[in-house]
DOPAVO-185715 format. One record per residue: residue in one letter; x, y, z of N, C-alpha, C, O in turn. Coordinates in steps of 0.001 Angstrom, whole numbers, plus 524288, in hexadecimal, padded with zeros to 5 digits. Example, Ala and Ser with C-alpha at 12.3 -4.5 7.8 and 13.67 -1.06 7.14 Angstrom:
a833867E9C681E788300C7EE6C81E78833907F31C81E788379C7F30982111
s832327F73681BA8835667FBDC81BE4832648001E81EBE834618047281F67
! end
This chain:
mD626A6D1B4259DFD5D0D6D39A25A81D5BA16D6F9255CED5E2F6DAE2254AB
nD57936D56425329D563E6D80E24E47D51016DADB24E67D4FFC6DE1124AF9
nD4DAC6D9CC2522BD48916DC4B25244D46D96DD6B257D3D49756DBFA25B99
vD42576E0112583ED40506E1A925D57D3F3C6DCEF260CED40236DD1B26586
kD3D4E6D8BA25E75D3C166D4032617CD40EC6D1F12644BD40976D03A268C6
dD456F6D21A261A8D4A3F6D03426417D4BA86D37D268DDD4D4C6D16E26CE3
yD4AFB6D8B126858D4C316DC2926CB8D486C6DB4627140D4A076DB41275C9
vD436A6DA8A27009D3F7E6D99B2741AD40B96D488276FED407E6D45B27BCB
mD42056D0722741BD43446CB6B2767ED481F6CBDE279F5D484B6C9A727E39
lD4C156CEC527817D50D96CF7427B28D4FBC6D29C2801AD51D66D17128444
fD4C6D6D69D27F9FD4AEA6D9C728425D48296D66028831D49316D6DD28CDC
lD44AA6D2ED2866FD41D36CF71289FCD45916CB8828C94D44EB6CA2929124
kD497B6C9C628997D4D686C65428BEAD507F6C94E29019D51E56C71E29425
gD518A6CE5028F0FD54266D190292F8D50D46D22B297D7D52DC6D20829C33
mD4BB66D2D629723D48386D34029BA2D483A6CE2829ECAD480A6CE422A397
sD48716C9C829C17D48B66C4BB29ED2D4DC96C4492A1EDD4DD06C2562A652
mD521B6C61F29F97D57156C60F2A25ED56E96C9AD2A714D58E46C8552AB3F
gD548B6CE472A66FD541C6D1F92AAC2D50DD6CFC32AF37D52326D05B2B3CC
gD4C876CD2D2ADC5D49456CAB92B1BDD4C3B6C6832B4A4D4BA66C5E92B960
aD4F6B6C3972B1CBD52976BF7C2B440D56A96C1D72B7DFD57DE6BF9B2BBF4
dD58C86C65A2B666D5CCE6C8C02B9A0D5A926CB3E2BE93D5D6F6CC122C259
vD55826CC712BE99D53116CEB62C33CD52096CA8F2C75ED52AA6CB932CC06
vD50776C5E52C5B7D4F226C1C92C975D53B86BE0A2CA12D56336BCA02C634
pD54E86BC642CEF1D59526B8E12CFC9D57FA6B33E2CE7AD58296AFD52D1DC
gD56A26B2482C997D552C6AD0A2C7FFD58296AB662C32DD5BE46A8632C38E
vD569D6AD4E2BEB0D59286ABF02B9CDD5C666B09A2B7F1D5ABC6B5142B87B
sD60FC6AF922B5C6D64666B3D62B42CD62DA6B6082AEE4D605F6B3642ABBA
gD645F6BAF12ADFCD63996BD3D2A8DAD669E6BA442A4C2D64F96B9ED2A041
gD6B2C6B80D2A65BD6E416B4E72A2BED6B656B0062A102D6BE16AE5E29C84
tD685F6ADAE2A498D65486A9142A32AD61266AA7F29F25D60546A79F29B61
iD5E886AEEE29FECD5A866B0BB29C36D5D036B1C1296E3D5ADC6B03F292DC
aD618F6B453296E0D64506B549291F2D65B96B02328F55D65816AFA528A8E
fD672C6AC5129286D68C16A73529084D64346A47428DDBD64C06A2882897B
iD5FAA6A44229080D5B4C6A13D28E67D584E6A43628A32D55286A1E228768
tD59396A95C289AED56A06AC5A28591D5A186AD23280CAD58886AFB327D09
gD5ED46AAEB280F0D621F6AAE227C49D655B6AFBB27B40D67386B077276E0
iD66186B31A27F2FD69266B7E027E4BD6E256B7F528194D70DF6BBEA281C4
yD6F536B39C28423D73A76B38E287E0D78E96B4AA28544D7BEC6B7E828725
eD7A026B1FC280F4D7F106B2A327E54D7FB66B82B27C3DD83EB6BA7627CA3
eD7B846BA4C27A01D7BD56BFAB277FFD7CA26C39027C75D7F696C77027BD3
lD7A376C28A280F6D7AEB6C5ED28581D80966C5E428753D82DA6CA0428851
lD82DF6C143287C4D88586C0DD28967D8BF76C3AC28595D8F6C6C69B28730
nD8B256C2BE28083D8E7D6C52927C8CD8DE86CB1627C82D91B36CDE627B9A
sD89216CD0027D7ED88396D2A627D8ED8B056D53228228D8D516D96128198
iD8AD46D2B2286AED8D7B6D4CF28B48D935F6D4A928A82D961A6D85828BF5
kD955C6D06828839D9AF76CFDF28747D9CF16D3D82834FDA1A16D4E82831C
sD99746D60D28024D9B166D9C627C1DD9CBE6DF0C27E65D9EE66E25227B9C
fD9BBC6DFE228381D9DB26E4A528605DA36C6E3C128754DA4D16E28828BC4
dDA6B06E46328362DAC376E319283CCDAF996E7B52821CDADC76EC27281D4
kDB48D6E690280FEDB8366EAA527F58DB6716ED3F27A4FDB7056F1FA279AB
sDB4486EA29276BDDB26F6EC66271C4DADF76F035272B0DADA66F43D27017
aDAA846EEF72765CDA6226F26C27790DA8166F79E279BFDA60C6FBC327868
iDAC0C6F75D27D1DDAE436FC2B27F59DB0C16FF8127B13DB02A7044727B0E
qDB3846FD012777ADB6066FFD927335DB1F87028D26FBDDB2BA7070626E25
lDADAF6FFD926E95DA9857022826B6ADA719706D026E2EDA5D070AC026BBC
lDA67B7065027368DA44170A9F27676DA7D370F5F27669DA605713C5275B0
lDACE070E802772CDB09F712D32774EDB1167158027201DB23471A2B271B9
kDB03C7129026DD0DB076714D026890DAB5371757266F7DAAF37199D262BF
gDA763716F726A48DA2527194F26920D9F337166926506D9B937189F262C4
rDA0807118F26404D9DB470E6E26013D992070BA5262BCD992B706E326373
iD953D70EB526426D90DF70CD02674FD8DAC708AC26468D8BF4704D4266BA
sD8CE87097E25F5ED89D6705C325C4FD8C857007025C1FD8A046FC6125CB8
dD91AE7008825B46D949F6FBA825B2AD94AE6F9132608FD946C6F44B26102
lD95056FC50264A5D94ED6FA4C269FAD8FB06F7A226B13D8F7D6F37226D6D
wD8B786FA2226956D862E6F80826A1DD85A96F299267A5D83706EF03269F4
nD87C16F21A262F2D878B6ED052604ED8B2D6E911262DDD89EB6E47126334
hD8FAB6EAE6264A8D938C6E76D26707D91776E4DB26BF3D926E6E03B26CDA
vD8E8F6E7D826F35D8C996E5B82742FD871C6E387273A9D84A86E22A27790
nD85246E32E26ECFD7FDA6E11E26DEFD7BE06E46E270F0D78B96E267273F3
gD7C196E9872700CD790B6ED4227306D732D6EC58272F1D70A26ECB427701
rD70FF6EB2E26E6BD6B576EA5E26E0DD69936E5E227188D659F6E63D27440
fD6C8F6E1B527163D6B466DD2227494D6B866DE8027A60D67E06DD5927D4B
lD6FCF6E0F527C13D70906E20B28199D6CA16E5FB283B1D6A7B6E539287ED
vD6BAA6EA29280CBD68066EE2F282A2D62846EC002831BD5FD26ED0A286F3
tD60D56E90327F44D5B9B6E6B027F6DD5B176E2F228402D57406E31B286E6
lD5F006DF92284A9D5EE36DBBB288DED5F1B6DE5F28E33D5C146DD0A291B1
lD62AF6E21C28EDAD63446E4C9293DBD5E776E80929536D5D216E898299CC
sD5BDD6EA2D29140D570A6ED1C29236D52E46E9932949DD50376EB1229851
gD52656E4E329276D4EAD6E1242949BD500C6DF9D29A30D4C9E6DF3A29D89
iD55106DEBF29B2ED56D26DD5F2A071D559D6E1C22A449D53A56E0C82A890
fD56CE6E69A2A2C0D55FF6EB1C2A62AD503B6EBD82A772D4ED96EC9B2ABFC
vD4CE16EBA12A385D47416EC552A45AD45246E8342A814D41F46E95E2AB7D
sD46E76E3742A76BD45136DF2B2AAB0D46C56DFE72B05AD43A36DF312B3EE
iD4BB76E1532B131D4DB46E1FF2B682D4AD06E65A2B957D49406E5B62BDD7
iD4A1A6EABE2B6BED47796EF312B933D41CE6EDE62BA80D3FE56EF4C2BEAF
sD3F256EB432B6F9D39906EA2D2B7C2D38946E5EE2BBCFD347A6E5E62BE50
lD3C4D6E2552BC7DD3B836DDFF2C01BD3D876DF0F2C59ED3BF56DC602C949
aD40F36E2E22C646D43746E3C42CB55D3F7E6E4CA2CFACD3FE16E2882D3E6
rD3BB16E82D2CEA3D37CC6E96D2D2A3D34826E4AF2D412D334F6E3D32D8A6
lD330C6E19A2D01ED2FE66DCF22D11CD32E06D90E2D47FD30BD6D6F52D842
iD37CA6D8182D329D3AEC6D4682D627D3BA06D6442DBBFD3B496D3262DF64
yD3C996DB4C2DC77D3D506DD762E1B8D385F6DCBB2E4F9D38A86DB5C2E993
yD33E06DDA32E298D2EE16DCEB2E551D2E236D7382E6E1D2CAE6D6142EB51
lD2F256D39F2E334D2E676CE122E44ED32306CC1A2E873D30C86C8C22EB9C
lD36F36CE1E2E87AD3AC16CC902EC6CD38D66CDE32F1E9D39D96CB002F59F
nD361B6D2332F263D345F6D4042F780D2F206D1C92F932D2E396D10F2FDDC
yD2BA56D0B12F57DD26546CF352F6E9D24CD6C99E2F558D210D6C77A2F776
hD27A66C7442F1AFD26706C1E82F012D2B7D6BEC92EF4DD2C686BCA72EB17
pD2EC46BE852F35FD33EA6BC0A2F2B3D33AA6B6322F183D36BE6B44B2EE58
iD301E6B3512F3F2D2FEC6ADA52F30DD2EA36AC782ED5ED311F6A9252EAEF
qD2ABB6AF372EB3DD29406AE592E5C7D2DB86AFDD2E217D2ED16AD1A2DE50
lD30466B4452E338D34796B6282DFCAD392E6B27C2DFEBD3B426B1152DBD0
wD3ADE6B0EC2E493D3F5B6AD762E4EED3E226A81B2E2B1D41A06A58C2E09A
sD39396A6512E311D37B26A1562E0A3D38256A1B32DAB2D39E869E082D822
fD368D6A6212D88ED37076A71C2D2EFD3CBC6A6F62D145D3E116A4852CD59
fD40256A9982D446D45BD6A99B2D32BD47FE6A4142D38BD4B586A2942D06F
fD46216A1162D75DD47FC69BBF2D82DD46FA698722D353D4A60695872D193
gD4245698F12D12ED40F9696272CC61D444E697E62C7CAD4606694B32C4A4
lD453869D062C76CD487869F212C338D4DF569CCF2C352D500B69B3F2BF48
iD504269C9B2C7F1D55A569AC42C855D5613694FA2C703D59B5693612C44B
iD5269691D42C8E8D529E68C392C7DBD524568B1E2C202D55736882E2BFEA
iD4E6E68D722BF5BD4DC668C5A2B9CBD523D68EBE2B69ED53C268C972B298
sD545A6932E2B865D58BC695992B5A8D5D966922E2B5FFD6085691B82B236
aD5E7068FC72BA88D62E468C3F2BB1FD62626879D2B763D6641685D52B528
iD5D9B685B02B6B8D5CB0681522B324D5DA3682FD2AD7DD6025680302AA7D
vD5B97687A12AC10D5C426899F2A6BBD620E68A5F2A57FD63E1688E72A14C
vD64E968CA62A92AD6A7A68D972A84FD6D81688792A7F9D70EA687E62A4A2
sD6C47684BF2AB69D6F2967FCA2AB74D6E5767C9F2A679D718D6794A2A529
rD6A0D67DA62A3B2D691F67AE029EBCD6D1567C6829A8FD6D8F679C029694
eD6FE9680A829B70D73DC68259297B0D78FC67F6229850D7C8B67FFD29523
iD796167C3029C60D7E0F6790929D20D7E16674A629912D7A6567195298C0
kD82356746229608D8268670AF291ACD83D966B242936FD819F6675529187
rD879366AB529715D894D66587298DFD89D76659429ED3D8CC5668B52A102
wD87026621E2A161D8721661C92A715D8BA165E342A8CCD8ADF6598A2A9AF
kD902A660692A93AD94BF65D932AB14D952365E172B10AD92B7661922B34F
pD983165AA12B39ED98CE65B0D2B954D9A9C660712BB20D98D2662682BF22
lD9E2A662D52B827DA023667FA2B9AAD9BDE66C212B93BD9BB966FD12BC50
vD986666B842B564D940866F262B4BAD903B66EA62B956D8E5C6728F2BB6A
iD8F21669D12BAE2D8BAD668DE2BF62D8E1A66B2A2C455D8B6B66D8A2C789
lD933866A692C4E4D960766C922C967D95A9672822C974D9503674E12CD96
sD9614674E72C4DFD95A567A992C472D904E67C732C654D8FE26806B2C903
gD8C2E679802C4E1D86F267AD92C6A6D866C67A672CC86D840967DC02CF04
iD88A7676432CEC6D88706757E2D472D8B62679D22D74AD89A267BC42DB53
vD8FE267B4C2D51FD92EF67F952D766D8FC1684A92D756D8FC96879F2DB1F
gD8D026859E2D2F8D89B568A472D2A0D857068A482D6C4D846168E4F2D92C
iD82FD685C92D79AD7EDE685552DB96D81136868D2E101D7EC46898B2E3FA
lD8594684322E242D87D8684EB2E772D899B68A8D2E85FD88CA68CBD2EC93
iD8C0B68CDC2E45AD8DD06924B2E4E2D892F695EB2E5EBD894E699162E988
aD85176956A2E2B0D8089698D32E340D7DD7697F22E877D7C2169BAB2EAFB
yD7D766930D2EA18D7AC6691D82EF03D7D876946B2F3A1D7B08696D02F6F7
fD82B1693E42F3C6D8594696102F836D85E569C052F7FBD85C369EA22FC04
iD865069E292F337D866B6A3DF2F2B8D81446A6382F47AD81316A9F12F785
tD7CEF6A40C2F28FD77CD6A62D2F3F6D76976A54B2F9B1D73D16A86B2FC13
gD78A26A1122FBF8D77B56A01E3017ED7AF16A39F304FCD79576A4EB30955
aD7F916A52F3030FD83196A85130648D824C6AE2A3059BD83EE6B13D308EC
tD7FCB6AFB630156D7F2F6B54030034D7AEE6B7B030395D76916B5AD303AF
pD7C0D6BBF030659D78046BE7E30979D73ED6C10230605D74CD6C1D33015D
aD6F6C6C23F30853D6B2A6C49830557D6C5D6CA37303D9D69FE6CC4F3003A
tD700B6CCB53069DD715B6D22130576D773B6D2B4304B3D7A4F6CFF130727
tD78C06D64A3014CD7E356D78030041D7EAB6DD6D2FFDED7AAE6E01C2FFE0
pD836C6DF8F2FF87D84096E5442FF6BD80EE6E7EA2FB0CD80376E5B12F6D8
eD7F1D6ECA62FC16D7C2C6EF982F82BD7F596F4312F60CD7D286F7BE2F3A9
nD84806F4252F6E9D87B76F8672F4DED885C6F7E02EEFCD876B6F3B72ECC4
yD89F96FC202EC7CD8A396FC492E6C8D8E246F86A2E489D8D456F6512E04D
lD92746F76E2E74CD96626F3C92E55CD941B6EE4D2E4F1D950A6EB902E119
fD911E6ECB12E8E3D8ECC6E77C2E8BDD8A746E7352E4ACD89A86E3212E240
vD879F6EB8F2E3E9D839C6EBC82DFD8D86246EB1C2DA76D84246E83A2D72D
fD8A886EDC72D995D8D746ED442D4ABD8F456E79D2D3E7D8EB46E5682CFAB
fD91716E5522D804D935E6DFF62D7D0D8EDE6DC262D6BFD8F806D8672D3CC
sD8A616DD1A2D920D85C66D9C62D84CD84106D9E82D29CD82BE6D5DF2D05A
gD84166DE942D049D829B6DF1B2CAD1D86696DC572C735D84D06D9D42C36F
aD8B7B6DCCB2C85DD8F7B6DA522C515D8F046D4652C523D8FCC6D1DB2C121
iD8DBD6D22C2C9AED8D3A6CC822CA1ED88026CAA62C7E1D87CE6C6CC2C503
aD83CC6CD6B2C938D7E946CBAC2C79ED7DD26CBC82C1B4D7B236C86B2BF8F
iD80276CF9C2BF0BD7F476D0152B96CD81926CB7E2B671D7FDD6CA4E2B21B
cD856E6C8E72B8BED87B66C4532B626D838A6C0382B526D83E66BD3C2B165
aD7F8C6C0102B885D7B5B6BC302B7E6D784A6BD112B2DED76036B9632B0C5
mD78326C1E02B0E9D753F6C2EE2AC26D778D6C0122A776D74CE6BEF22A3AF
iD7C986BEEA2A7BBD7F136BC322A35FD80486B6822A4C0D82E26B3C72A1C3
lD7E696B4BF2A93AD7F046AF452AAB8D79C16AC882AA5DD761D6ADF92AD28
pD79456A8972A6FBD744E6A5BE2A6BFD73C26A2132AB61D74AD69D612AAEB
gD72426A43C2AFD6D71BD6A0FC2B476D70CA6A40F2B96AD6D176A2EF2BC46
iD74086A7E72BA7CD73A46AAB52BF6CD70DF6AFE42BEA2D723C6B2E12BB1F
sD6D046B0F62C1DCD6A196B5D72C191D6D1F6BA3A2C42DD6F656B9802C859
gD6D246BED12C1AED6F946C35D2C410D6CF86C4C12C92ED6F956C64A2CCEA
sD67DA6C43B2C95FD65056C54B2CE35D66696C1522D264D66816C2932D709
fD677F6BC7D2D0B6D69246B88B2D479D6E676BA032D6DFD6F326B9522DB90
iD72036BC0A2D3AFD770B6BDC82D5B4D76306C2212D9B7D78A16C22A2DDDB
lD72B76C5C42D873D71796C9F72DC2CD6F176C7C22E124D70126C9B62E56D
lD6BFE6C3B72E08BD698C6C1312E50BD6DBA6BEEC2E89ED6D8B6BF9F2ED5F
iD717E6BC352E64BD75CE6B9FA2E954D78D56BE4B2EC24D7A626BDB12F0A7
mD79A56C2A92E963D7CC26C6EB2EB98D79A46CA642EF44D7BB76CE2F2F161
gD749E6C91A2F00CD715E6CC202F39BD6FCB6D16C2F186D6EA56D4F72F490
kD6FB66D2092EC5AD6E936D71D2EA08D69C66D7132E67AD68AB6DAFD2E3EA
yD66EF6D2C42E647D627C6D2672E2AED5E346D6582E3FFD5CB56D9812E0B1
eD5C3C6D6292E8D1D57FD6D9B02EA46D59C36DF632EA32D56B66E2DF2E8E8
fD5EBA6E0562EB97D60D06E5AB2EB97D60CC6E8012E616D5F3D6EC7E2E558
iD628D6E4EB2E235D62B16E6D62DCD1D5D256E76F2DAA2D5BFC6EB422D7F5
iD59BD6E3A62DBC8D544C6E3FE2DA07D51BC6E8EC2DC29D4EFF6EBAC2D952
eD529D6EA072E124D50596EEB82E389D52A46F3A52E11ED4FD96F77C2E059
sD57BA6F3942DFE8D5A456F8212DD86D58016F9482D820D57266FDCF2D6C1
vD57086F5262D50ED54AA6F5D82CFE2D4F156F7D52D06DD4D6B6FB512CD8F
kD4C336F5952D421D46C26F7322D505D46746FCF62D686D43116FFCF2D4A4
dD4A096FEAB2D9F2D4A03704112DBDDD4D29707C72D869D4DA470C682D99E
iD4F52705B92D412D52A8708BA2D080D56FB70B7D2D38ED57AA7103A2D322
nD59DD708762D69ED5E6070A632D993D62FD70AC62D5D1D65F87070E2D52E
lD638970F512D357D674B70FEE2CF14D6CF570EBE2D08AD6F9970C122CD8A
pD6EFB7109A2D507D746F70F552D64DD7569709792D67FD794E7079B2D463
vD71F2706922D8FED7296700E82D95CD72126FE622D3FCD75256FAF52D298
iD6E257001A2D0EED6D406FDDE2CBBFD71E86FED72C82DD738F6FB552C554
iD74097039A2C84FD786E705012C4E5D7D4D701E52C65DD7FF96FFD12C2F3
iD7E75701922CB6AD83226FEBC2CD2CD82896F8E92CC0FD863A6F65E2CA53
fD7DEB6F6D12CD0CD7CEA6F1542CBDDD7D6A6F05C2C5FFD7FAF6EC742C459
gD7B476F3F62C2D4D7B9F6F37B2BD28D81376F3C22BB37D82B26F0E52B7A6
fD845C6F7352BD8ED89D96F79D2BC0CD8CBC6F2902BD51D900D6F0CC2BA50
gD8B716F0422C1CAD8DB96EB392C333D8C3E6E7092BF45D8F696E3B12BDE2
cD87526E7462BD79D85826E3832B988D889D6E3F72B47FD8A2C6E0072B238
vD89836E8C32B2C3D8C756E99D2ADE7D91FA6E7792AE5FD93D56E4B22AAE9
vD94A06E8C92B2B6D99FB6E6F32B38BD9A2E6E0FF2B3C8D9D986DE8E2B16E
gD967E6DEAE2B6A6D965F6D8FE2B71CD95416D6532B1F5D97A16D2572B0AE
lD91A06D8882AF00D90136D6322AA08D949C6D6202A626D95A56D2282A3A3
lD974D6DA962A5B1D9B9F6DAEB2A1FEDA0526D7AB2A3C0DA36B6D5E52A087
sDA0D26D6E82A8E1DA54C6D40C2AAF8DA4B36CE252AA6EDA87F6CB6A2A94F
fD9FF56CC2A2AB38D9F3C6C68C2ABA8D9D2C6C3DC2A6C1D9D296BF0F2A677
tD9B6D6C6E42A2E8D99276C47B29E44D9CF36C0C729B91D9B856BC6629A30
rDA1C16C28529AD1DA59D6BF402981FDA6F56BA5D29B46DA7CD6B62D29910
lDA7256BAEE2A07CDA83E6B65F2A3CBDA3E46B2562A355DA4E66ADAA2A2CB
vD9F0D6B4332A38ED9A8D6B0A82A32AD9A796ADF629DD9D999B6A93F29D7B
sD9B616B100299C7D9B6C6AEDC29480D9FA06AAAA293FCD9EBE6A69A29191
wDA43E6ABAC29649DA88D6A7F22960DDA7446A2F229908DA84169EA52971E
lDA50D6A38229DBBDA3B969EEF2A0E7D9FAB69B7B29E35DA01F696B229E30
lD9BAF69DFF29BECD979F69AF929950D99AE698572945AD97EA6941C292E7
aD9D6869AE2291CAD9FA66989628D0ADA3876943A28E49DA3C36904B28B88
kDA693694F629279DAAC26914E293C3DA8DE68CDD29744DAA526885829682
yDA59F68E3229B19DA3CB68A5229EEBD9DDD68A9429F64D9BC668B5D2A3A6
hD9B35689EB29B0ED959168AC529AD4D92956877829ECFD8FBC689992A20B
dD93316826629E9ED901D67EF42A1F9D915667FC62A7C2D8DCB67FCB2AB02
lD964E680742A908D97D2681652AE7AD9571686792B081D9387686B52B4E9
tD959668A8F2AD38D938E68FA62AECBD8DAA68F752AF83D8BA0691732B363
vD8AED68D162ABD1D853868CC52AC24D8393689832B0E1D7FDE68AEA2B39B
aD864C685302B1DED8510681E82B664D85E1684E82BB7AD82C5684702BF1E
lD8A0E687FC2BBB8D8B1368B222C05BD86BA68F192C13DD84FE68FE32C5A7
lD84F56919B2BCFED80CA695792BD62D7BAE692F92BF23D78F96950F2C284
aD7A5E68E7D2BCD4D758E68BCA2BE54D75CC68A1C2C40DD71F068A862C6E4
gD7A5A688372C5B6D7AFD686B42CB2DD7A9168B5E2CECFD785C68AFF2D311
fD7CAF68FBB2CD19D7C6F694892D02DD76C1696232D115D755D697E32D557
mD73866958A2CD1BD6DFF696E52CD8CD6B296934F2D15FD6817695142D49F
iD6C3F68E3B2D0EBD69AA68A752D465D6B4468B642DA0FD680268B3B2DD97
gD704968C5C2DAE5D722E68D482E031D701E692432E29ED704F692EE2E760
sD6E23695C72DF57D6C2E69ACB2E152D66A269A702E370D64BB69E2B2E5CD
lD64026960D2E2A6D5E76695B42E3E9D5D556969B2E9B5D5918698642EB1E
nD61286955A2ED15D60256963E2F2A5D5FAC69C092F3F1D5D4B69D7C2F7DD
kD61F369F572F0A1D61B66A4FD2F194D5C3D6A7242F0A6D5AAE6AAF52F31F
iD594E6A4B52ED15D542E6A6D72EBC4D4FC56A3452ED8BD4B6B6A3A62EB88
wD50CD69FD42F140D4CB269C932F385D485C6A0262F594D49766A3D32F879
pD437569F1E2F420D3F356A2D52F55BD3E1B6A3B02FB28D3C7F6A7F32FCB1
wD3EF169FB42FE64D3D6F6A01B303E9D42366A1153074FD458969DAA307F0
kD42856A5C83097CD470A6A75F30C90D455F6A9B2311CCD41226ABEA3124E
eD48BF6A92431598D48066ABAF31AA6D4C6E6AF9F31B68D51046AE4631AE3
tD4B0F6B46F31CA0D4EF26B87F31D82D50D76B83232321D4DC46B8A5326CC
lD55F16B76F323C6D583E6B6DB328FAD5A346BC0732B27D5A3E6BCD532FE4
sD5BDA6BF90327A5D5D996C4B632965D5C9F6C8B732516D5C926C76532077
tD5BDE6CD8D326A1D5AC66D1C7322EFD5E196D69032430D60846D6EE32854
rD5E226DA2932088D60826DF4832173D5CCD6E37431F7CD59306E24B31C89
lD5DA76E85532118D5A4A6ECA131F87D5C426EEF631A6FD60CA6F08831A12
gD58DE6EF323167BD5A586F1593116ED5A716F73C3116FD591D6F9B431558
sD5C096F98D30D01D5C896FF3D30C9AD57507020B30D0FD5725706AA30E62
kD53086FF4530BF8D4DD4701A230C4CD4AD46FFD13111FD46157007E3117A
gD4DAD6FD7F314D4D4B366FBD0319A7D48C56F66B31971D46536F4B831D38
eD49676F3AD3150CD47256EE7B3147DD4ADF6EA60316A8D4F9B6EB32316D8
lD48AA6E5E83184DD4BCC6E19631A39D4DB06DE46315ABD4A8A6DC9331274
iD52CD6DD5331559D55206DA5331122D577F6D55B31369D5A8B6D5A73171F
pD562A6D0C231142D585B6CBDA31348D5E4F6CBB2312B8D60766CD4A30EB9
vD60E66C9C2316C4D66926C919316A0D67F36C34F3165FD6B256C1B331329
iD658F6C037319B9D66706BA90319C2D612A6B7C831959D5D926B8EA31C56
qD60B96B422315A1D5BF06B125314E7D5D346AB5331495D61866A9D231318
qD59746A81F315F9D5A166A28031553D55546A03E3128ED50F56A21E31348
nD563169C3130F5CD51F2699B130C7DD4EB86963931019D50C8693D9313BD
lD499E695F630F0BD460A692B53120BD42E868F4030E69D41DC690BC309F5
wD415F68A9331047D3D806878630D81D383968A3430E2AD375F68CDE31213
pD34AC6899030A6FD2F8568C1230AE7D2CC768AEA31013D2A2568E5231237
tD2D5D686223121BD2ADA684C431718D2D26687F531B9AD2A4A689C031F06
dD3250688A631B95D34D368BCE31FA7D336D6918C31F10D32CD6945C322EA
yD32F26934431A1AD3171698AB3190BD2C09699C631B5CD2B2969DE731DAA
mD28716961031ABCD232B696AD31CCED233E69717322C3D204A69A1D3250E
tD269E6940C32536D26EB6940B32AEED29486991932CFFD277469B37330E8
kD2D6269B0D32A5CD304769F8432C64D2E486A4CB32A72D2E6B6A8A832D4F
iD2C666A4F33257ED2B526AA093230ED25AF6AA9C32154D23196AE60322D6
gD23B56A6FA31E35D1E5C6A77731C55D1D426A3E4317C0D20146A01A316DC
eD192B6A519314DAD17686A1EE31079D1BAE6A18630C4DD1D7C6A58530A55
pD1D5769CAF30AE9D219469C0230721D1FF069C8E3016BD234E69CE42FE00
lD1AD869CA83004CD18DA69D722FAFBD1B3B6997C2F720D1D1C69AF52F2F3
vD1B206948A2F88ED1DB46907F2F578D1B61690052F002D1E4468F982EC2F
lD162E690162EF9BD13AF68F8B2EA80D1523694192E6ECD16376934D2E24D
qD152B698D92E907D16BD69D5A2E5E2D1C7A69CF32E44FD1DF169E572DFF2
aD1FAF69B0B2E7E9D254169A602E6B4D25F96968F2E232D2915697892DEA9
lD23226923D2E24DD237668E612DE15D218E690A22D8EED23BC68F762D4CE
lD1D7E693DE2D925D1B6E696542D46AD1F85699E42D1F2D207B699922CD3E
yD21ED69D452D511D25C26A0F22D2E8D2AD369E392D15DD2D8469FE82CDC0
fD2C1969A062D41ED3088696BC2D295D2FA1694862CD1ED33276948A2C9D8
sD2AE7692A32CC2CD298B6906D2C713D2984694962C2CFD2B27693962BE66
iD27A7699402C424D278E69D912C059D2D1E69EEB2BEA4D2E1169FE62BA08
gD30D069EFB2C25BD36436A0152C114D387669C262BD36D3B3469D982B989
iD373D697272BE0ED39116930C2BA86D369E693A22B51CD39526935F2B124
lD317E6946C2B501D2EB1694CA2B002D3062699942ACE6D3072699722A817
lD31BF69DCC2AF97D33646A2902ACE2D38486A1A02A99DD388B6A33B2A517
iD3C2B69F002ABEED410569DF62A918D401669A2E2A49CD424869AD42A061
iD3CD86963F2A583D3B88692902A154D38EF6956129CCBD3A206945029842
aD35586990329E03D329A69BFA299F4D365A69F69296DCD360D69FA829211
iD39E96A215299A0D3DBB6A572296FDD411F6A23C2934CD423C6A3E528EEC
eD42C169DA329513D460E69A44291D9D43256986828CFED455E6985C288BA
kD3E38696E328D93D3B24694FD28921D3A1B6995C28533D3A826988C2807A
iD38C769DF72872BD37D06A270283B1D3CBD6A3CF280A1D3C7C6A4F727BF8
aD413B6A3AC28347D46346A4D4280AFD476B6A0DC27C72D49526A24227842
qD465269BE727D89D473A697C5279AAD43D56988D274D2D45AC697F02706B
lD3EDA699E9275A8D3B4B69ADC2714DD3CFA69F9B26E31D3CAE69F9926965
sD3EBD6A3A7270E1D40716A87826E49D45466A78226AF5D45B46A996266A5
nD48EF6A45B26CF2D4DC56A35226A1ED4D0069FB426579D504569F8E261F3
qD48A869CC22656ED47946994226114D454D69C1B25C61D457869A22257FF
kD43246A0CE25D52D40A96A3BA25913D44B76A682255B5D43516A929251F2
! end
C-alpha cells in the first residue's frame, strides 16, 4: 500500500468483510477471496509466530510491526470493526420485526456464495463431488439437530468465538452461520448492540485463540487438498439452508433474561402452511430480498474484478 487510496480501498474491503461476518450468509473469507486480499490475510495472520514473540520480547516494535504486516491488518480490522458495530443494531431490529425478509436475504446470500466458492474447484473428480455431498449431509443433520438455544455461560461464549472466527479465514462458511448453528447468533448480536463488555471481551478472546490456532491448518488443507476442501465448504453452505428457511413455526419457547420469549424448537413450513397457521407469508417480499442477496454478492465480485484490473 503506497497511497491513501490503497488504505481507503482496504478499509472498505474490511467493512465488506465485517458486514459479511454479521449476517449468516456469506463469510468474510469469501469477501477476502473475491476482493483479492485472501492470501495476504492468511500470510499476515500466520506471521504471529515464534519470530514475532522474539521481536516483542526484545522490544523491537518497529520490526515486529513490519513482520506482522501491521498496516495491512490494522486498516483491515478497523473496517471490520466499524462495520460490525454499525450493523449489529440494524440486524437485531430486523430479526425481531422483519424476520421473513431478513432470512430470505440471507437465503439468497448463501446460495450465491456457495456457487461463487464452488467455481474455485479446479477439477470435478468423483471424490470432490462426494466431498460436496458429505458437506451437504453433515450441515443438514447438524442444523436439524441443533436446538435454537444453547448455554449462555462464559465458557460456551469463548468456545463459540473460537469456532466462529475460523469462518473468517474460510472462503465458504460464515462466522455468523456457525453462531447460528450453535444457537448463539442472536445472543452475540444483542450483546454487541447493548455493548455487553464481559461477553464481547470473552467472545473476542475466543476469536483470537481460534484464529491463531486454526490459520495454519486451514492454509495447509487448502494447499494440500484444495478441491476437496472447497467442495466440502460449498456443500456445508448448501446443507445449511434449512436452518435459515424464512417460514418457521415455533413449537416451544423459553423466557429470556429480559422477560422475552425465545424460541427453543422450530419447524420449517411451506408458505401456504405458514398462511394457515400463522399469517401472511409475504412471498413477494421474500423473493425480492432473496434476489437482493444474490445481486449483492454478484456486484461485490464484479467491483473487485474491476478494481484488481486497474
